[in-house]
Each structure stands twice: as structure tokens, then as C-alpha cells.
HTML snippet that shows the backbone in 3Dmol.js (N, CA, C, O; Angstrom):
<script src="https://3Dmol.org/build/3Dmol-min.js"></script>
<div id="view" style="width:600px;height:400px;position:relative"></div>
<script>
const pdb = `
ATOM      1  N   MET A   1    -209.018-163.452 114.028  1.00  0.00           N
ATOM      2  CA  MET A   1    -208.473-163.935 115.295  1.00  0.00           C
ATOM      3  C   MET A   1    -208.087-162.725 116.130  1.00  0.00           C
ATOM      4  O   MET A   1    -207.394-161.825 115.655  1.00  0.00           O
ATOM      5  N   LYS A   2    -208.527-162.711 117.342  1.00  0.00           N
ATOM      6  CA  LYS A   2    -208.170-161.630 118.252  1.00  0.00           C
ATOM      7  C   LYS A   2    -206.828-161.951 118.898  1.00  0.00           C
ATOM      8  O   LYS A   2    -206.600-163.063 119.374  1.00  0.00           O
ATOM      9  N   HIS A   3    -205.946-160.956 118.905  1.00  0.00           N
ATOM     10  CA  HIS A   3    -204.620-161.163 119.475  1.00  0.00           C
ATOM     11  C   HIS A   3    -204.590-160.727 120.931  1.00  0.00           C
ATOM     12  O   HIS A   3    -205.156-159.701 121.306  1.00  0.00           O
ATOM     13  N   LYS A   4    -203.919-161.527 121.734  1.00  0.00           N
ATOM     14  CA  LYS A   4    -203.709-161.188 123.136  1.00  0.00           C
ATOM     15  C   LYS A   4    -202.283-160.670 123.261  1.00  0.00           C
ATOM     16  O   LYS A   4    -201.342-161.283 122.757  1.00  0.00           O
ATOM     17  N   LYS A   5    -202.139-159.560 123.924  1.00  0.00           N
ATOM     18  CA  LYS A   5    -200.827-158.940 124.054  1.00  0.00           C
ATOM     19  C   LYS A   5    -200.465-158.843 125.531  1.00  0.00           C
ATOM     20  O   LYS A   5    -201.211-158.285 126.336  1.00  0.00           O
ATOM     21  N   ARG A   6    -199.332-159.385 125.858  1.00  0.00           N
ATOM     22  CA  ARG A   6    -198.816-159.299 127.223  1.00  0.00           C
ATOM     23  C   ARG A   6    -197.574-158.423 127.190  1.00  0.00           C
ATOM     24  O   ARG A   6    -196.736-158.563 126.299  1.00  0.00           O
ATOM     25  N   ILE A   7    -197.455-157.534 128.143  1.00  0.00           N
ATOM     26  CA  ILE A   7    -196.298-156.647 128.226  1.00  0.00           C
ATOM     27  C   ILE A   7    -195.504-157.003 129.477  1.00  0.00           C
ATOM     28  O   ILE A   7    -196.051-157.060 130.579  1.00  0.00           O
ATOM     29  N   VAL A   8    -194.206-157.242 129.293  1.00  0.00           N
ATOM     30  CA  VAL A   8    -193.334-157.586 130.420  1.00  0.00           C
ATOM     31  C   VAL A   8    -192.050-156.767 130.318  1.00  0.00           C
ATOM     32  O   VAL A   8    -191.674-156.302 129.242  1.00  0.00           O
ATOM     33  N   THR A   9    -191.399-156.603 131.446  1.00  0.00           N
ATOM     34  CA  THR A   9    -190.098-155.927 131.450  1.00  0.00           C
ATOM     35  C   THR A   9    -189.021-156.915 131.002  1.00  0.00           C
ATOM     36  O   THR A   9    -189.231-158.128 131.009  1.00  0.00           O
ATOM     37  N   ALA A  10    -187.878-156.381 130.618  1.00  0.00           N
ATOM     38  CA  ALA A  10    -186.766-157.236 130.223  1.00  0.00           C
ATOM     39  C   ALA A  10    -186.326-158.133 131.384  1.00  0.00           C
ATOM     40  O   ALA A  10    -185.934-159.281 131.175  1.00  0.00           O
ATOM     41  N   THR A  11    -186.394-157.608 132.590  1.00  0.00           N
ATOM     42  CA  THR A  11    -186.028-158.408 133.766  1.00  0.00           C
ATOM     43  C   THR A  11    -186.957-159.596 133.919  1.00  0.00           C
ATOM     44  O   THR A  11    -186.509-160.719 134.149  1.00  0.00           O
ATOM     45  N   GLU A  12    -188.264-159.344 133.788  1.00  0.00           N
ATOM     46  CA  GLU A  12    -189.239-160.435 133.883  1.00  0.00           C
ATOM     47  C   GLU A  12    -189.044-161.415 132.730  1.00  0.00           C
ATOM     48  O   GLU A  12    -189.148-162.627 132.922  1.00  0.00           O
ATOM     49  N   ALA A  13    -188.761-160.897 131.527  1.00  0.00           N
ATOM     50  CA  ALA A  13    -188.549-161.764 130.366  1.00  0.00           C
ATOM     51  C   ALA A  13    -187.344-162.676 130.582  1.00  0.00           C
ATOM     52  O   ALA A  13    -187.384-163.857 130.238  1.00  0.00           O
ATOM     53  N   ARG A  14    -186.288-162.132 131.146  1.00  0.00           N
ATOM     54  CA  ARG A  14    -185.085-162.932 131.409  1.00  0.00           C
ATOM     55  C   ARG A  14    -185.405-164.067 132.384  1.00  0.00           C
ATOM     56  O   ARG A  14    -184.941-165.194 132.210  1.00  0.00           O
ATOM     57  N   LYS A  15    -186.192-163.762 133.399  1.00  0.00           N
ATOM     58  CA  LYS A  15    -186.524-164.771 134.413  1.00  0.00           C
ATOM     59  C   LYS A  15    -187.476-165.832 133.874  1.00  0.00           C
ATOM     60  O   LYS A  15    -187.458-166.972 134.337  1.00  0.00           O
ATOM     61  N   ASN A  16    -188.316-165.463 132.888  1.00  0.00           N
ATOM     62  CA  ASN A  16    -189.384-166.360 132.422  1.00  0.00           C
ATOM     63  C   ASN A  16    -189.324-166.616 130.920  1.00  0.00           C
ATOM     64  O   ASN A  16    -190.358-166.829 130.287  1.00  0.00           O
ATOM     65  N   LEU A  17    -188.130-166.598 130.351  1.00  0.00           N
ATOM     66  CA  LEU A  17    -187.996-166.661 128.899  1.00  0.00           C
ATOM     67  C   LEU A  17    -188.687-167.881 128.291  1.00  0.00           C
ATOM     68  O   LEU A  17    -189.433-167.742 127.323  1.00  0.00           O
ATOM     69  N   TYR A  18    -188.456-169.054 128.834  1.00  0.00           N
ATOM     70  CA  TYR A  18    -189.037-170.265 128.246  1.00  0.00           C
ATOM     71  C   TYR A  18    -190.561-170.215 128.267  1.00  0.00           C
ATOM     72  O   TYR A  18    -191.205-170.584 127.285  1.00  0.00           O
ATOM     73  N   ALA A  19    -191.132-169.772 129.356  1.00  0.00           N
ATOM     74  CA  ALA A  19    -192.594-169.675 129.458  1.00  0.00           C
ATOM     75  C   ALA A  19    -193.134-168.633 128.478  1.00  0.00           C
ATOM     76  O   ALA A  19    -194.190-168.833 127.878  1.00  0.00           O
ATOM     77  N   LEU A  20    -192.416-167.530 128.317  1.00  0.00           N
ATOM     78  CA  LEU A  20    -192.863-166.491 127.386  1.00  0.00           C
ATOM     79  C   LEU A  20    -192.784-166.975 125.938  1.00  0.00           C
ATOM     80  O   LEU A  20    -193.653-166.652 125.128  1.00  0.00           O
ATOM     81  N   ILE A  21    -191.759-167.738 125.615  1.00  0.00           N
ATOM     82  CA  ILE A  21    -191.657-168.305 124.264  1.00  0.00           C
ATOM     83  C   ILE A  21    -192.830-169.229 124.011  1.00  0.00           C
ATOM     84  O   ILE A  21    -193.449-169.173 122.948  1.00  0.00           O
ATOM     85  N   ARG A  22    -193.143-170.080 124.976  1.00  0.00           N
ATOM     86  CA  ARG A  22    -194.291-170.989 124.814  1.00  0.00           C
ATOM     87  C   ARG A  22    -195.592-170.202 124.658  1.00  0.00           C
ATOM     88  O   ARG A  22    -196.437-170.550 123.832  1.00  0.00           O
ATOM     89  N   GLN A  23    -195.750-169.152 125.445  1.00  0.00           N
ATOM     90  CA  GLN A  23    -196.959-168.332 125.363  1.00  0.00           C
ATOM     91  C   GLN A  23    -197.049-167.651 123.998  1.00  0.00           C
ATOM     92  O   GLN A  23    -198.111-167.658 123.376  1.00  0.00           O
ATOM     93  N   ALA A  24    -195.957-167.070 123.529  1.00  0.00           N
ATOM     94  CA  ALA A  24    -195.956-166.349 122.255  1.00  0.00           C
ATOM     95  C   ALA A  24    -196.199-167.282 121.072  1.00  0.00           C
ATOM     96  O   ALA A  24    -196.628-166.833 120.009  1.00  0.00           O
ATOM     97  N   ASN A  25    -195.931-168.568 121.245  1.00  0.00           N
ATOM     98  CA  ASN A  25    -196.149-169.542 120.177  1.00  0.00           C
ATOM     99  C   ASN A  25    -197.595-169.987 120.049  1.00  0.00           C
ATOM    100  O   ASN A  25    -197.934-170.705 119.108  1.00  0.00           O
ATOM    101  N   LYS A  26    -198.448-169.580 120.968  1.00  0.00           N
ATOM    102  CA  LYS A  26    -199.866-169.929 120.881  1.00  0.00           C
ATOM    103  C   LYS A  26    -200.541-168.990 119.880  1.00  0.00           C
ATOM    104  O   LYS A  26    -200.184-167.816 119.788  1.00  0.00           O
ATOM    105  N   PRO A  27    -201.520-169.510 119.130  1.00  0.00           N
ATOM    106  CA  PRO A  27    -202.203-168.660 118.151  1.00  0.00           C
ATOM    107  C   PRO A  27    -202.794-167.408 118.800  1.00  0.00           C
ATOM    108  O   PRO A  27    -203.468-167.483 119.827  1.00  0.00           O
ATOM    109  N   GLY A  28    -202.531-166.274 118.189  1.00  0.00           N
ATOM    110  CA  GLY A  28    -203.096-165.021 118.672  1.00  0.00           C
ATOM    111  C   GLY A  28    -202.405-164.397 119.865  1.00  0.00           C
ATOM    112  O   GLY A  28    -202.885-163.397 120.399  1.00  0.00           O
ATOM    113  N   GLU A  29    -201.298-164.958 120.293  1.00  0.00           N
ATOM    114  CA  GLU A  29    -200.577-164.442 121.465  1.00  0.00           C
ATOM    115  C   GLU A  29    -199.316-163.709 121.030  1.00  0.00           C
ATOM    116  O   GLU A  29    -198.624-164.123 120.099  1.00  0.00           O
ATOM    117  N   ARG A  30    -199.034-162.618 121.720  1.00  0.00           N
ATOM    118  CA  ARG A  30    -197.780-161.890 121.508  1.00  0.00           C
ATOM    119  C   ARG A  30    -197.284-161.406 122.860  1.00  0.00           C
ATOM    120  O   ARG A  30    -198.070-161.159 123.775  1.00  0.00           O
ATOM    121  N   VAL A  31    -195.986-161.275 122.970  1.00  0.00           N
ATOM    122  CA  VAL A  31    -195.387-160.758 124.197  1.00  0.00           C
ATOM    123  C   VAL A  31    -194.524-159.556 123.825  1.00  0.00           C
ATOM    124  O   VAL A  31    -193.614-159.661 123.002  1.00  0.00           O
ATOM    125  N   THR A  32    -194.818-158.422 124.435  1.00  0.00           N
ATOM    126  CA  THR A  32    -194.015-157.223 124.236  1.00  0.00           C
ATOM    127  C   THR A  32    -193.058-157.104 125.406  1.00  0.00           C
ATOM    128  O   THR A  32    -193.454-157.206 126.567  1.00  0.00           O
ATOM    129  N   ILE A  33    -191.784-156.886 125.080  1.00  0.00           N
ATOM    130  CA  ILE A  33    -190.752-156.779 126.113  1.00  0.00           C
ATOM    131  C   ILE A  33    -190.230-155.346 126.114  1.00  0.00           C
ATOM    132  O   ILE A  33    -189.838-154.806 125.080  1.00  0.00           O
ATOM    133  N   THR A  34    -190.235-154.746 127.300  1.00  0.00           N
ATOM    134  CA  THR A  34    -189.776-153.367 127.434  1.00  0.00           C
ATOM    135  C   THR A  34    -188.457-153.315 128.195  1.00  0.00           C
ATOM    136  O   THR A  34    -188.183-154.140 129.066  1.00  0.00           O
ATOM    137  N   LEU A  35    -187.654-152.323 127.841  1.00  0.00           N
ATOM    138  CA  LEU A  35    -186.389-152.063 128.517  1.00  0.00           C
ATOM    139  C   LEU A  35    -186.242-150.557 128.563  1.00  0.00           C
ATOM    140  O   LEU A  35    -186.343-149.884 127.538  1.00  0.00           O
ATOM    141  N   ALA A  36    -186.006-150.030 129.750  1.00  0.00           N
ATOM    142  CA  ALA A  36    -185.924-148.580 129.924  1.00  0.00           C
ATOM    143  C   ALA A  36    -184.992-147.950 128.889  1.00  0.00           C
ATOM    144  O   ALA A  36    -183.864-148.402 128.693  1.00  0.00           O
ATOM    145  N   GLY A  37    -185.482-146.907 128.238  1.00  0.00           N
ATOM    146  CA  GLY A  37    -184.679-146.181 127.267  1.00  0.00           C
ATOM    147  C   GLY A  37    -184.604-146.817 125.893  1.00  0.00           C
ATOM    148  O   GLY A  37    -183.942-146.279 125.005  1.00  0.00           O
ATOM    149  N   GLU A  38    -185.259-147.938 125.697  1.00  0.00           N
ATOM    150  CA  GLU A  38    -185.224-148.645 124.410  1.00  0.00           C
ATOM    151  C   GLU A  38    -186.639-148.807 123.874  1.00  0.00           C
ATOM    152  O   GLU A  38    -187.610-148.780 124.630  1.00  0.00           O
ATOM    153  N   GLU A  39    -186.743-148.974 122.561  1.00  0.00           N
ATOM    154  CA  GLU A  39    -188.033-149.272 121.960  1.00  0.00           C
ATOM    155  C   GLU A  39    -188.457-150.677 122.378  1.00  0.00           C
ATOM    156  O   GLU A  39    -187.613-151.569 122.457  1.00  0.00           O
ATOM    157  N   PRO A  40    -189.728-150.890 122.643  1.00  0.00           N
ATOM    158  CA  PRO A  40    -190.194-152.243 122.969  1.00  0.00           C
ATOM    159  C   PRO A  40    -189.965-153.196 121.791  1.00  0.00           C
ATOM    160  O   PRO A  40    -189.947-152.774 120.635  1.00  0.00           O
ATOM    161  N   VAL A  41    -189.795-154.455 122.093  1.00  0.00           N
ATOM    162  CA  VAL A  41    -189.688-155.498 121.070  1.00  0.00           C
ATOM    163  C   VAL A  41    -190.829-156.481 121.277  1.00  0.00           C
ATOM    164  O   VAL A  41    -191.404-156.568 122.362  1.00  0.00           O
ATOM    165  N   VAL A  42    -191.146-157.222 120.219  1.00  0.00           N
ATOM    166  CA  VAL A  42    -192.271-158.150 120.284  1.00  0.00           C
ATOM    167  C   VAL A  42    -191.781-159.560 120.031  1.00  0.00           C
ATOM    168  O   VAL A  42    -191.024-159.814 119.095  1.00  0.00           O
ATOM    169  N   LEU A  43    -192.223-160.470 120.877  1.00  0.00           N
ATOM    170  CA  LEU A  43    -191.924-161.886 120.734  1.00  0.00           C
ATOM    171  C   LEU A  43    -193.155-162.534 120.105  1.00  0.00           C
ATOM    172  O   LEU A  43    -194.251-162.487 120.663  1.00  0.00           O
ATOM    173  N   MET A  44    -192.954-163.144 118.926  1.00  0.00           N
ATOM    174  CA  MET A  44    -194.066-163.773 118.217  1.00  0.00           C
ATOM    175  C   MET A  44    -193.520-164.922 117.376  1.00  0.00           C
ATOM    176  O   MET A  44    -192.311-164.993 117.156  1.00  0.00           O
ATOM    177  N   PRO A  45    -194.384-165.827 116.899  1.00  0.00           N
ATOM    178  CA  PRO A  45    -193.893-166.937 116.093  1.00  0.00           C
ATOM    179  C   PRO A  45    -193.245-166.442 114.790  1.00  0.00           C
ATOM    180  O   PRO A  45    -193.700-165.467 114.191  1.00  0.00           O
ATOM    181  N   GLN A  46    -192.203-167.114 114.373  1.00  0.00           N
ATOM    182  CA  GLN A  46    -191.484-166.740 113.160  1.00  0.00           C
ATOM    183  C   GLN A  46    -192.412-166.766 111.955  1.00  0.00           C
ATOM    184  O   GLN A  46    -192.353-165.870 111.112  1.00  0.00           O
ATOM    185  N   GLU A  47    -193.264-167.772 111.862  1.00  0.00           N
ATOM    186  CA  GLU A  47    -194.183-167.890 110.725  1.00  0.00           C
ATOM    187  C   GLU A  47    -195.100-166.667 110.625  1.00  0.00           C
ATOM    188  O   GLU A  47    -195.356-166.170 109.528  1.00  0.00           O
ATOM    189  N   GLU A  48    -195.587-166.190 111.753  1.00  0.00           N
ATOM    190  CA  GLU A  48    -196.440-165.005 111.754  1.00  0.00           C
ATOM    191  C   GLU A  48    -195.651-163.772 111.312  1.00  0.00           C
ATOM    192  O   GLU A  48    -196.151-162.958 110.535  1.00  0.00           O
ATOM    193  N   MET A  49    -194.436-163.637 111.799  1.00  0.00           N
ATOM    194  CA  MET A  49    -193.598-162.509 111.412  1.00  0.00           C
ATOM    195  C   MET A  49    -193.317-162.539 109.915  1.00  0.00           C
ATOM    196  O   MET A  49    -193.359-161.503 109.253  1.00  0.00           O
ATOM    197  N   GLU A  50    -193.031-163.719 109.383  1.00  0.00           N
ATOM    198  CA  GLU A  50    -192.783-163.842 107.943  1.00  0.00           C
ATOM    199  C   GLU A  50    -194.026-163.467 107.147  1.00  0.00           C
ATOM    200  O   GLU A  50    -193.920-162.861 106.080  1.00  0.00           O
ATOM    201  N   GLY A  51    -195.205-163.823 107.658  1.00  0.00           N
ATOM    202  CA  GLY A  51    -196.448-163.436 107.004  1.00  0.00           C
ATOM    203  C   GLY A  51    -196.604-161.925 106.956  1.00  0.00           C
ATOM    204  O   GLY A  51    -197.015-161.371 105.937  1.00  0.00           O
ATOM    205  N   TRP A  52    -196.278-161.259 108.056  1.00  0.00           N
ATOM    206  CA  TRP A  52    -196.338-159.800 108.087  1.00  0.00           C
ATOM    207  C   TRP A  52    -195.347-159.195 107.095  1.00  0.00           C
ATOM    208  O   TRP A  52    -195.665-158.224 106.409  1.00  0.00           O
ATOM    209  N   MET A  53    -194.153-159.765 107.023  1.00  0.00           N
ATOM    210  CA  MET A  53    -193.146-159.254 106.104  1.00  0.00           C
ATOM    211  C   MET A  53    -193.600-159.410 104.646  1.00  0.00           C
ATOM    212  O   MET A  53    -193.401-158.510 103.831  1.00  0.00           O
ATOM    213  N   GLU A  54    -194.206-160.551 104.328  1.00  0.00           N
ATOM    214  CA  GLU A  54    -194.714-160.762 102.973  1.00  0.00           C
ATOM    215  C   GLU A  54    -195.827-159.773 102.656  1.00  0.00           C
ATOM    216  O   GLU A  54    -195.885-159.234 101.550  1.00  0.00           O
ATOM    217  N   THR A  55    -196.705-159.534 103.616  1.00  0.00           N
ATOM    218  CA  THR A  55    -197.782-158.571 103.420  1.00  0.00           C
ATOM    219  C   THR A  55    -197.224-157.178 103.167  1.00  0.00           C
ATOM    220  O   THR A  55    -197.691-156.475 102.271  1.00  0.00           O
ATOM    221  N   LEU A  56    -196.236-156.777 103.945  1.00  0.00           N
ATOM    222  CA  LEU A  56    -195.604-155.470 103.752  1.00  0.00           C
ATOM    223  C   LEU A  56    -194.963-155.356 102.376  1.00  0.00           C
ATOM    224  O   LEU A  56    -195.037-154.313 101.727  1.00  0.00           O
ATOM    225  N   GLU A  57    -194.334-156.440 101.943  1.00  0.00           N
ATOM    226  CA  GLU A  57    -193.700-156.442 100.623  1.00  0.00           C
ATOM    227  C   GLU A  57    -194.746-156.249  99.524  1.00  0.00           C
ATOM    228  O   GLU A  57    -194.543-155.462  98.600  1.00  0.00           O
ATOM    229  N   VAL A  58    -195.853-156.962  99.626  1.00  0.00           N
ATOM    230  CA  VAL A  58    -196.923-156.827  98.636  1.00  0.00           C
ATOM    231  C   VAL A  58    -197.508-155.420  98.673  1.00  0.00           C
ATOM    232  O   VAL A  58    -197.688-154.788  97.632  1.00  0.00           O
ATOM    233  N   MET A  59    -197.803-154.936  99.871  1.00  0.00           N
ATOM    234  CA  MET A  59    -198.448-153.633 100.008  1.00  0.00           C
ATOM    235  C   MET A  59    -197.539-152.471  99.604  1.00  0.00           C
ATOM    236  O   MET A  59    -198.026-151.374  99.333  1.00  0.00           O
ATOM    237  N   SER A  60    -196.234-152.697  99.562  1.00  0.00           N
ATOM    238  CA  SER A  60    -195.312-151.632  99.172  1.00  0.00           C
ATOM    239  C   SER A  60    -195.129-151.557  97.661  1.00  0.00           C
ATOM    240  O   SER A  60    -194.406-150.690  97.169  1.00  0.00           O
ATOM    241  N   ASP A  61    -195.772-152.453  96.921  1.00  0.00           N
ATOM    242  CA  ASP A  61    -195.688-152.460  95.458  1.00  0.00           C
ATOM    243  C   ASP A  61    -197.008-151.924  94.903  1.00  0.00           C
ATOM    244  O   ASP A  61    -197.980-152.674  94.809  1.00  0.00           O
ATOM    245  N   PRO A  62    -197.062-150.635  94.531  1.00  0.00           N
ATOM    246  CA  PRO A  62    -198.320-150.025  94.088  1.00  0.00           C
ATOM    247  C   PRO A  62    -198.973-150.760  92.915  1.00  0.00           C
ATOM    248  O   PRO A  62    -200.197-150.881  92.867  1.00  0.00           O
ATOM    249  N   GLN A  63    -198.169-151.248  91.975  1.00  0.00           N
ATOM    250  CA  GLN A  63    -198.749-151.948  90.821  1.00  0.00           C
ATOM    251  C   GLN A  63    -199.381-153.264  91.259  1.00  0.00           C
ATOM    252  O   GLN A  63    -200.453-153.629  90.776  1.00  0.00           O
ATOM    253  N   LEU A  64    -198.738-153.964  92.152  1.00  0.00           N
ATOM    254  CA  LEU A  64    -199.288-155.229  92.636  1.00  0.00           C
ATOM    255  C   LEU A  64    -200.588-154.992  93.394  1.00  0.00           C
ATOM    256  O   LEU A  64    -201.526-155.777  93.264  1.00  0.00           O
ATOM    257  N   VAL A  65    -200.658-153.931  94.175  1.00  0.00           N
ATOM    258  CA  VAL A  65    -201.891-153.595  94.896  1.00  0.00           C
ATOM    259  C   VAL A  65    -203.002-153.301  93.894  1.00  0.00           C
ATOM    260  O   VAL A  65    -204.133-153.750  94.078  1.00  0.00           O
ATOM    261  N   LYS A  66    -202.691-152.550  92.831  1.00  0.00           N
ATOM    262  CA  LYS A  66    -203.687-152.271  91.790  1.00  0.00           C
ATOM    263  C   LYS A  66    -204.157-153.557  91.129  1.00  0.00           C
ATOM    264  O   LYS A  66    -205.352-153.735  90.893  1.00  0.00           O
ATOM    265  N   ASP A  67    -203.217-154.463  90.826  1.00  0.00           N
ATOM    266  CA  ASP A  67    -203.566-155.736  90.202  1.00  0.00           C
ATOM    267  C   ASP A  67    -204.471-156.571  91.109  1.00  0.00           C
ATOM    268  O   ASP A  67    -205.420-157.198  90.638  1.00  0.00           O
ATOM    269  N   ILE A  68    -204.180-156.577  92.388  1.00  0.00           N
ATOM    270  CA  ILE A  68    -205.003-157.329  93.344  1.00  0.00           C
ATOM    271  C   ILE A  68    -206.405-156.745  93.403  1.00  0.00           C
ATOM    272  O   ILE A  68    -207.388-157.485  93.379  1.00  0.00           O
ATOM    273  N   GLU A  69    -206.503-155.426  93.480  1.00  0.00           N
ATOM    274  CA  GLU A  69    -207.815-154.769  93.527  1.00  0.00           C
ATOM    275  C   GLU A  69    -208.603-155.056  92.261  1.00  0.00           C
ATOM    276  O   GLU A  69    -209.804-155.318  92.328  1.00  0.00           O
ATOM    277  N   ALA A  70    -207.945-155.011  91.106  1.00  0.00           N
ATOM    278  CA  ALA A  70    -208.620-155.300  89.841  1.00  0.00           C
ATOM    279  C   ALA A  70    -209.085-156.748  89.798  1.00  0.00           C
ATOM    280  O   ALA A  70    -210.191-157.029  89.337  1.00  0.00           O
ATOM    281  N   ALA A  71    -208.264-157.658  90.267  1.00  0.00           N
ATOM    282  CA  ALA A  71    -208.627-159.081  90.264  1.00  0.00           C
ATOM    283  C   ALA A  71    -209.828-159.349  91.168  1.00  0.00           C
ATOM    284  O   ALA A  71    -210.661-160.202  90.860  1.00  0.00           O
ATOM    285  N   LYS A  72    -209.920-158.625  92.280  1.00  0.00           N
ATOM    286  CA  LYS A  72    -211.046-158.814  93.200  1.00  0.00           C
ATOM    287  C   LYS A  72    -212.369-158.416  92.553  1.00  0.00           C
ATOM    288  O   LYS A  72    -213.424-158.926  92.930  1.00  0.00           O
ATOM    289  N   LYS A  73    -212.314-157.497  91.569  1.00  0.00           N
ATOM    290  CA  LYS A  73    -213.527-157.026  90.915  1.00  0.00           C
ATOM    291  C   LYS A  73    -213.973-157.934  89.772  1.00  0.00           C
ATOM    292  O   LYS A  73    -215.118-157.862  89.326  1.00  0.00           O
ATOM    293  N   GLU A  74    -213.062-158.788  89.301  1.00  0.00           N
ATOM    294  CA  GLU A  74    -213.394-159.667  88.188  1.00  0.00           C
ATOM    295  C   GLU A  74    -214.377-160.745  88.637  1.00  0.00           C
ATOM    296  O   GLU A  74    -214.301-161.268  89.748  1.00  0.00           O
ATOM    297  N   LYS A  75    -215.300-161.053  87.734  1.00  0.00           N
ATOM    298  CA  LYS A  75    -216.302-162.084  88.030  1.00  0.00           C
ATOM    299  C   LYS A  75    -215.891-163.444  87.484  1.00  0.00           C
ATOM    300  O   LYS A  75    -216.386-164.476  87.935  1.00  0.00           O
ATOM    301  N   ASP A  76    -214.977-163.441  86.503  1.00  0.00           N
ATOM    302  CA  ASP A  76    -214.549-164.702  85.902  1.00  0.00           C
ATOM    303  C   ASP A  76    -213.540-165.395  86.802  1.00  0.00           C
ATOM    304  O   ASP A  76    -212.661-164.759  87.382  1.00  0.00           O
ATOM    305  N   PHE A  77    -213.682-166.700  86.906  1.00  0.00           N
ATOM    306  CA  PHE A  77    -212.719-167.469  87.668  1.00  0.00           C
ATOM    307  C   PHE A  77    -212.689-168.880  87.121  1.00  0.00           C
ATOM    308  O   PHE A  77    -213.606-169.314  86.424  1.00  0.00           O
ATOM    309  N   ILE A  78    -211.631-169.583  87.442  1.00  0.00           N
ATOM    310  CA  ILE A  78    -211.484-170.969  87.025  1.00  0.00           C
ATOM    311  C   ILE A  78    -211.608-171.822  88.282  1.00  0.00           C
ATOM    312  O   ILE A  78    -210.893-171.594  89.258  1.00  0.00           O
ATOM    313  N   PRO A  79    -212.511-172.804  88.266  1.00  0.00           N
ATOM    314  CA  PRO A  79    -212.667-173.660  89.446  1.00  0.00           C
ATOM    315  C   PRO A  79    -211.362-174.383  89.791  1.00  0.00           C
ATOM    316  O   PRO A  79    -210.585-174.740  88.906  1.00  0.00           O
ATOM    317  N   LEU A  80    -211.140-174.588  91.074  1.00  0.00           N
ATOM    318  CA  LEU A  80    -209.934-175.247  91.557  1.00  0.00           C
ATOM    319  C   LEU A  80    -209.722-176.595  90.883  1.00  0.00           C
ATOM    320  O   LEU A  80    -208.598-176.938  90.517  1.00  0.00           O
ATOM    321  N   GLU A  81    -210.792-177.357  90.719  1.00  0.00           N
ATOM    322  CA  GLU A  81    -210.686-178.682  90.110  1.00  0.00           C
ATOM    323  C   GLU A  81    -210.114-178.598  88.698  1.00  0.00           C
ATOM    324  O   GLU A  81    -209.322-179.449  88.292  1.00  0.00           O
ATOM    325  N   GLU A  82    -210.520-177.564  87.946  1.00  0.00           N
ATOM    326  CA  GLU A  82    -210.022-177.391  86.580  1.00  0.00           C
ATOM    327  C   GLU A  82    -208.540-177.034  86.581  1.00  0.00           C
ATOM    328  O   GLU A  82    -207.777-177.543  85.759  1.00  0.00           O
ATOM    329  N   VAL A  83    -208.135-176.173  87.489  1.00  0.00           N
ATOM    330  CA  VAL A  83    -206.717-175.802  87.593  1.00  0.00           C
ATOM    331  C   VAL A  83    -205.889-177.026  87.948  1.00  0.00           C
ATOM    332  O   VAL A  83    -204.827-177.254  87.369  1.00  0.00           O
ATOM    333  N   GLN A  84    -206.375-177.812  88.899  1.00  0.00           N
ATOM    334  CA  GLN A  84    -205.648-179.019  89.301  1.00  0.00           C
ATOM    335  C   GLN A  84    -205.521-179.987  88.132  1.00  0.00           C
ATOM    336  O   GLN A  84    -204.467-180.588  87.926  1.00  0.00           O
ATOM    337  N   ARG A  85    -206.605-180.134  87.367  1.00  0.00           N
ATOM    338  CA  ARG A  85    -206.597-181.031  86.222  1.00  0.00           C
ATOM    339  C   ARG A  85    -205.587-180.548  85.167  1.00  0.00           C
ATOM    340  O   ARG A  85    -204.821-181.346  84.628  1.00  0.00           O
ATOM    341  N   GLU A  86    -205.593-179.235  84.878  1.00  0.00           N
ATOM    342  CA  GLU A  86    -204.677-178.670  83.890  1.00  0.00           C
ATOM    343  C   GLU A  86    -203.208-178.792  84.320  1.00  0.00           C
ATOM    344  O   GLU A  86    -202.320-178.930  83.479  1.00  0.00           O
ATOM    345  N   LEU A  87    -202.967-178.742  85.608  1.00  0.00           N
ATOM    346  CA  LEU A  87    -201.600-178.854  86.117  1.00  0.00           C
ATOM    347  C   LEU A  87    -201.191-180.309  86.394  1.00  0.00           C
ATOM    348  O   LEU A  87    -200.078-180.572  86.849  1.00  0.00           O
ATOM    349  N   GLY A  88    -202.100-181.244  86.116  1.00  0.00           N
ATOM    350  CA  GLY A  88    -201.792-182.649  86.371  1.00  0.00           C
ATOM    351  C   GLY A  88    -201.801-182.987  87.843  1.00  0.00           C
ATOM    352  O   GLY A  88    -201.101-183.898  88.286  1.00  0.00           O
ATOM    353  N   LEU A  89    -202.596-182.253  88.602  1.00  0.00           N
ATOM    354  CA  LEU A  89    -202.663-182.487  90.049  1.00  0.00           C
ATOM    355  C   LEU A  89    -203.961-183.180  90.433  1.00  0.00           C
ATOM    356  O   LEU A  89    -204.430-183.048  91.563  1.00  0.00           O
ATOM    357  N   ASP A  90    -204.548-183.923  89.484  1.00  0.00           N
ATOM    358  CA  ASP A  90    -205.806-184.618  89.775  1.00  0.00           C
ATOM    359  C   ASP A  90    -205.641-185.473  91.022  1.00  0.00           C
ATOM    360  O   ASP A  90    -204.617-186.123  91.231  1.00  0.00           O
ATOM    361  N   GLN A  91    -206.659-185.450  91.821  1.00  0.00           N
ATOM    362  CA  GLN A  91    -206.612-186.217  93.058  1.00  0.00           C
ATOM    363  C   GLN A  91    -207.441-187.494  92.938  1.00  0.00           C
ATOM    364  O   GLN A  91    -208.021-187.959  93.919  1.00  0.00           O
ATOM    365  N   ASP A  92    -207.494-188.062  91.721  1.00  0.00           N
ATOM    366  CA  ASP A  92    -208.259-189.309  91.482  1.00  0.00           C
ATOM    367  C   ASP A  92    -207.548-190.502  92.032  1.00  0.00           C
ATOM    368  O   ASP A  92    -208.045-191.622  91.920  1.00  0.00           O
TER     369      ASP A  92
END
`;
const viewer = $3Dmol.createViewer("view");
viewer.addModel(pdb, "pdb");
viewer.setStyle({}, {cartoon: {color: "spectrum"}});
viewer.zoomTo();
viewer.render();
</script>
């Protein structure tokens, strides 16, 4: 998904906050807000931010990254239907 980024000043954000929130909630949209002398901030959906945080957490664990890379190379897998059956999640 390609992300669209809009940059606005804090003054513009204050005047158009509700519209910017609605815009930032659309898939692939982000709004960057600038304020003189401050680092820019980004307005984005909470779910997307949480996804980024989870990714950072995983990527900061070297052993977990190694395990993921090793798992990607494995050819053996268990079909979803078998896992569901073993867990009692049959959809019959």
C-alpha cells in the first residue's frame, strides 16, 4: 500500500483538526504536523501505530529475528485445516 503524506502547520491543524483526523484514518494516509522549533509529529490510526510498535519490538530481538529467518527457510508446514482440527476449531 502506498502511503500519502500531507504536511500541515500546527496552526492549520488546529483550524482543521476534525478533517485531518478523518483524513489520517483513511488507509495509507498520514498527516505530519509541524511547529516551529519542534520535531514534526505524525497523525495516524492507532491500529497502524500499534502495528509499527509490534514490528519494532520483534525486530529489536536478535534471537527472534534469527528464528523468523530460519522458519522462512523451512519447507515443512502444517496445513491450516490440520491446525484447526487439532485445536478443536473445525468449521464443520
